[in-house]
N, C-alpha and C positions, 0 to 999 in steps of 0.2 A: 428465420428462427421462429418456431411456434411460440405462442403465448398461452399461458394457463392463468385463468382468473379464478381465484379462490374466494368463495362466499362462505360465511356471511361477512368476512372482513373486507371484501371487495379489493383484494390485493392481486395485481397482475404482475406476473414474473415471466422471464424467458425460460424456455425449455429446450433441450436438445431433442432432435428427431429420434424416436424410439425409446426415449427415457420414460420411466414409469412416473405416474402422478405422485406416488410416494417419494421417489427420489428427487423430483422437482421440489416437493414440499420441504424435505429435509435440507436440501441445498440452500433454500431461501428462508429457512427458519419459520416455515408455516406450521402451525400446531396440528399436524395430522398424526393421530395415534397409530402405533404399529407394534402391538404387543408381541407378535411372533417374529418380528424382524424382517417382514416382507416376504415370507415364504408361503403365503396362501394357506396358513394354518389357523387363522382366526378371522374375525370380521371387524377389528377395531379401526381399520383404515377405510371403512365403507364410505363412499362418496355418492352423491346424486349428481348425475350429469345434466346440467341445465341447458347447455348449448354445445354442439360439436360432437354428438354421439358418433358420427361417421368419421371423425378425426382421431378416434381411438382404435387401438388394436381390437380385433374380434375377441369375444369372450371364449375362453377355453372351458372344457368340462369341469376341471378342478374348481375354477372360480364360480361357475354356475352352481355346482353342488354346495359350495361354501355359502353362497348368498341365499340359497334355498333355506338354510338354517338360521339366517340372520333375522333380526327383528326390524320391521319397518322398511323393508326393501321394496322399491317400486321397479317398474320396467326399466328405469333409467339408473338403477343402482349398479355400482361397480366397486371392485376392490382397488384401492389406490396402488397397491403393490403389483397388480396384474395389468392395469390399464396403461398401455404405452401410447405416448403422444405422437401423432402424425400430422398435427395441424392445431389451429387455435381452438381451445375448449374453455368452457366455464363449468366449474364444479362447485358443489356445496358440500362442505364437510359436515358429516352427520353427527359427530360425537363431541362437538365442542361444548364444554361446560357440563358434561354428564358424569364426569369423574371416573371414566373407564381407565 
């Protein structure tokens, strides 16, 4: 079973193969915002992948276009609702404490 580590709280939780980062966060009460409900319609679930880029599903065009409009996105930025887990990953939640 893959593990997802959420920063900055340094919380490691179990994930199911193919489960989105957002679904993992919701199931384990990790505070990852999701204003649109996980439909790739906003960027509140923006995460920074710190380790395990290759253990996440490939980025689709919709996600890429959405991230192009987000603020502060790096090459390792993903949307939690779109990034599906296929192995151990470490991600940093980008919107903690910003009041979104």
